[in-house]
C-alpha positions in Angstrom: -23.3 3.9 21.7 -20.5 5.1 24.0 -16.8 6.0 23.2 -17.3 8.9 20.8 -15.1 11.3 22.8 -11.3 11.5 22.8 -9.1 13.5 25.2 -9.4 14.8 28.8 -8.8 18.6 28.5 -8.6 19.2 24.8 -11.5 16.9 23.7 -13.1 15.9 20.4 -16.5 14.3 20.1 -17.4 13.1 16.6 -20.8 12.2 15.1 -22.3 11.0 11.9 -22.2 8.0 9.5 -20.7 7.2 6.2 -24.0 7.4 4.3 -25.9 9.9 6.5 -26.4 13.5 5.6 -23.2 14.7 7.3 -20.6 14.0 9.9 -18.7 16.3 12.1 -17.6 17.1 15.6 -17.3 19.3 18.6 -13.9 20.4 20.1 -14.0 21.4 23.7 -11.2 22.8 25.9 -9.4 24.7 23.2 -8.0 27.9 24.8 -9.1 31.3 23.5 -6.7 33.4 21.4 -5.2 30.7 19.3 -4.7 31.9 15.7 -6.4 29.5 13.3 -5.7 29.2 9.5 -8.9 27.8 8.1 -7.3 27.2 4.8 -4.8 24.9 6.5 -7.7 22.9 8.0 -9.2 22.4 4.5 -5.8 21.5 3.1 -5.4 18.7 5.7 -8.9 17.5 4.8 -8.0 17.5 1.1 -5.1 15.2 1.9 -7.5 12.7 3.5 -10.4 13.0 1.1 -11.4 10.2 -1.4 -10.9 10.4 -5.1 -7.5 12.3 -4.9 -5.5 9.8 -7.0 -5.8 6.6 -9.1 -4.7 4.4 -6.1 -7.5 5.3 -3.7 -11.3 5.0 -3.6 -13.0 6.9 -6.4 -15.8 8.2 -4.2 -16.0 11.9 -5.1 -16.4 14.0 -1.9 -15.3 17.6 -1.7 -15.1 17.3 2.1 -15.6 21.0 2.7 -15.7 21.8 6.4 -18.1 24.3 7.8 -17.2 25.8 11.1 -20.2 26.8 13.2 -18.7 28.2 16.4 -15.6 28.9 18.5 -13.6 30.8 15.9 -14.0 34.6 15.3 -11.8 36.9 13.3 -9.2 34.2 12.8 -8.8 33.2 16.5 -10.4 30.8 18.9 -12.9 32.2 21.4 -12.8 29.5 24.0 -16.3 28.4 23.0 -16.6 24.8 21.9 -15.7 24.6 18.2 -18.5 22.9 16.3 -18.1 21.9 12.6 -19.8 19.8 10.0 -18.7 18.0 6.7 -21.6 17.2 4.4 -21.8 13.8 2.6 -22.6 14.5 -1.1 -21.7 11.4 -3.0 -23.3 8.4 -1.2 -24.2 5.4 -3.3 -26.1 3.4 -0.7 -27.3 0.9 -3.4 -23.8 -0.4 -3.6 -24.4 -2.0 -0.1 -27.9 -3.6 -0.5 -26.2 -7.0 -1.1 -24.9 -7.0 2.4 -28.1 -6.0 4.1 -28.5 -9.5 5.6 -25.0 -10.8 5.3 -21.7 -10.1 7.1 -18.6 -9.0 5.2 -15.5 -10.9 6.4 -13.2 -9.0 8.7 -15.6 -6.0 8.9 -17.6 -4.8 11.9 -20.9 -6.0 10.5 -21.3 -9.2 12.6 -20.2 -7.7 15.9 -22.4 -4.5 15.5 -25.4 -6.7 14.8 -24.7 -8.8 17.9 -24.0 -5.9 20.2 -26.7 -3.5 19.1 -29.3 -5.7 17.5 -29.3 -3.3 14.5 -26.7 -1.9 12.1 -26.4 0.7 9.3 -25.2 -1.5 6.5 -24.6 1.4 4.1 -20.8 1.6 4.1 -20.6 0.4 7.6 -22.3 3.3 9.2 -20.5 4.5 12.2 -17.7 1.9 11.8 -16.7 3.4 8.4 -13.4 5.1 8.1 -15.2 8.1 6.8 -15.6 9.1 10.5 -11.9 10.0 10.5 -12.6 13.2 8.4 -13.8 14.8 11.7 -10.6 13.8 13.4 -8.6 15.5 10.7 -10.4 18.8 11.2 -9.8 18.7 15.0 -6.2 17.5 14.5 -5.5 20.4 12.2 -6.7 22.8 14.8 -4.6 21.0 17.4 -1.5 21.2 15.2 -1.9 25.0 15.2 -2.3 25.0 19.0 0.9 23.1 19.7 3.3 25.0 17.4 6.3 25.0 17.2 6.0 21.2 17.5 5.9 19.8 13.9 4.2 16.5 13.1 5.1 14.6 9.9 3.8 11.2 9.0 4.6 9.2 5.8 4.2 5.8 4.3 7.3 3.7 5.0 5.9 0.3 3.8 3.4 -1.2 1.5 3.1 -5.0 1.6 6.7 -6.3 1.5 8.1 -3.1 0.1 9.7 -1.2 2.9 12.0 1.7 3.4 15.3 1.2 5.3 15.6 3.3 8.5 12.5 5.5 8.2 13.3 6.9 11.6 16.3 8.7 10.0 14.2 10.6 7.4 14.9 14.3 7.6 13.8 15.4 4.1 10.0 15.5 3.9 9.7 17.5 0.7 8.7 14.6 -1.6 5.9 13.2 0.6 3.1 15.3 -0.9 4.6 15.1 -4.4 3.6 11.4 -4.9 0.2 9.7 -4.4 1.7 7.1 -2.0 3.1 9.7 0.4 6.5 8.0 0.7 9.5 10.3 1.1 11.8 8.0 -1.0 11.2 8.7 -4.7 12.4 5.2 -5.9 10.4 3.3 -3.3 7.4 5.5 -3.9 7.3 4.5 -7.5 7.6 0.8 -6.7 4.8 1.1 -4.1 2.5 2.9 -6.5 3.0 0.3 -9.2 2.4 -2.5 -6.7 -0.9 -0.9 -5.4 -2.1 -0.6 -9.0 -1.3 -4.2 -9.6 -3.1 -5.3 -6.5 -6.1 -3.2 -7.5 -6.3 -5.0 -10.9 -6.3 -8.3 -9.1 -9.4 -7.2 -7.1 -7.3 -7.5 -4.0 -6.0 -5.2 -1.3 -2.7 -4.8 0.6 -1.6 -3.3 4.0 1.3 -1.1 5.0 3.0 1.0 7.6 2.7 4.7 8.4 5.7 6.2 10.3 5.5 9.4 12.2 8.2 11.8 13.4 7.4 14.7 15.8 10.1 17.5 16.1 10.5 20.3 18.5 8.9 18.4 21.3 9.3 19.9 24.8 10.4 17.8 27.8 7.5 16.9 30.1 4.5 15.8 28.0 2.7 12.7 29.4 1.5 11.5 32.8 3.2 8.6 34.6 1.3 5.3 35.3 -1.9 5.0 33.3 -1.6 8.1 31.0 1.9 7.6 29.7 2.5 9.6 26.5 3.3 6.5 24.5 0.4 4.6 25.9 -2.0 7.4 24.9 -0.4 7.6 21.5 -0.9 3.9 21.1 -4.6 4.2 22.1 -5.0 7.1 19.6 -3.4 5.1 16.7 -5.3 1.9 17.5 -8.6 3.8 17.4 -8.0 4.4 13.7 -9.8 2.0 11.4 -7.7 -0.9 10.0 -4.8 -0.3 12.5 -3.4 -3.6 13.7 -0.2 -2.5 15.5 1.7 0.3 17.1 5.4 0.5 18.1 7.5 3.5 19.2 11.3 4.0 19.3 13.1 0.7 18.9 9.8 -1.2 19.1 9.9 -4.9 18.8 13.4 -4.9 17.3 14.6 -3.5 20.7 13.5 -6.8 22.3 16.4 -8.5 20.6 19.1 -6.1 22.0 21.0 -6.1 25.2 20.7 -3.1 27.6 24.3 -2.0 26.8 23.3 -1.6 23.2 19.8 -0.2 23.8 20.4 2.4 26.4 20.2 6.0 25.2 23.3 7.7 26.7 23.1 11.4 27.6 24.9 14.4 26.2 25.7 17.1 28.7 22.7 19.2 27.6 20.2 16.4 28.4 19.8 15.2 24.8 20.7 11.6 24.1 23.3 10.1 21.7 20.7 7.7 20.3 16.9 7.7 20.3 15.9 4.1 21.0 13.4 5.5 23.4 11.5 7.2 20.6 11.4 10.5 22.5 9.6 9.0 25.5 11.1 7.9 28.8 9.0 6.9 31.8 5.9 7.8 29.9 7.1 11.4 29.5 8.6 13.2 26.5 12.4 13.7 26.9 12.8 16.5 24.3 14.1 14.2 21.5 12.1 13.5 18.4 9.0 11.3 19.0 9.1 8.4 16.5 6.6 5.6 16.0 5.2 3.2 13.4 1.5 2.3 12.8 0.6 -1.0 11.0 -2.5 -1.0 8.8 -4.1 -4.3 7.6 -5.3 -4.8 4.0 -8.7 -3.3 3.4 -11.3 -5.9 4.2 -13.5 -5.4 1.1 -12.0 -7.1 -1.9 -13.4 -7.5 -5.4 -13.3 -11.3 -5.2 -15.8 -13.9 -4.2 -15.6 -15.1 -0.6 -17.7 -17.3 1.6 -19.4 -15.7 4.6 -22.6 -16.1 6.7 -25.9 -14.3 6.7 -28.2 -13.4 9.7 -29.6 -16.9 9.6 -26.2 -18.4 10.1 -26.3 -19.9 6.6 -23.2 -19.9 4.3 -23.5 -17.5 1.4 -21.1 -16.2 -1.3 -20.2 -12.5 -1.4 -18.3 -10.3 -3.7 -17.2 -6.8 -2.9 -19.0 -3.9 -4.7 -18.6 -0.2 -4.6 -15.7 2.1 -4.3 -12.9 1.1 -2.0 -9.2 1.7 -1.4 -6.8 -1.1 -2.5 -4.4 0.2 0.1 -5.5 2.6 2.9 -2.1 3.9 4.0 -1.7 6.9 1.6 -4.9 8.4 2.9 -4.1 7.4 6.5 -1.1 9.7 6.7 -3.1 12.9 7.7 -5.2 10.8 10.1 -2.1 9.6 11.9 -0.9 13.2 12.1 -4.3 14.4 13.4 -4.5 11.8 16.2 -0.9 12.6 17.2 -1.8 16.3 17.4 -4.9 15.6 19.5 -2.7 13.7 22.0 0.0 16.3 22.1 -2.5 19.2 22.5 -4.3 17.4 25.3 -1.0 16.7 27.2 0.3 20.3 26.5 -2.7 21.7 28.3 -2.5 19.2 31.1 1.2 19.8 31.6 0.5 23.5 32.5 -1.0 22.2 35.7 1.8 19.9 36.7 3.7 22.3 38.9 3.3 25.8 40.4 
């Protein structure tokens, strides 16, 4: 299986399955001498871990990271950073009913067709549990790219949507509510809606927005490695992501150039930020802003028709512990993948001119 490594200079390779003994990763290309707060790494993992509130999966995993190499006396050594997160609360029996059947909108069928074999326990490698390793690496990347600051948050759940999330400048409430929405009134509505959806045995999608502040000019490589293109690749690699837009996004397609152009101030900043902090594939020093759309979780607690390995129609009902809405736990994952992109481009930019 290829495609387990992300990045070109600052790279992450992940390994492990949802119901295996452990999962983890190896970070390569991290310079020596970077001060690392290990407690911060664990805090980011805690924000992603299951069982943290009543509106997420109730799988109980401590998700404690063990760092095996590359960090000594609080600083990186330049050696590849190896780490592991042990799985401690697998309930593989919850998945025996899908051993020979394919869950709708899951990777089951395509894995079987491509590899001729699949780990049906929680989806194996296709499980979103793999993203725990990304959060560890992303937390280290965040500390490398300071003073850049990355803040993601939930801006929509189903049809409940914040107005002008790109204008949010107070992030203090995000971690004070289980939905991770910065608007208290909207957060309460979203939480009630997710609870209602869960009672119905159904799921709902949503949108995670992300704002990056203190971005220097010059991150990104023209042509095939544009900054926004790589951010899009990073976001679309996250489980359940169905869409990515930056700056004005699709709404910008309805505007005329006279309304959409970002006019310059004398200091090089722009009066508006329809570009989302990226022009010509390169960061322009303004805040980077983008949205990530997540589909409803595919496993629902309702009966659905599907097919088995023989191609026969069977009835399936979801079992086990699943998120009714993935976006609250996706917030730290979006931040992590953003940090990996920015760390990689930050190191690549150092070689752009003498």
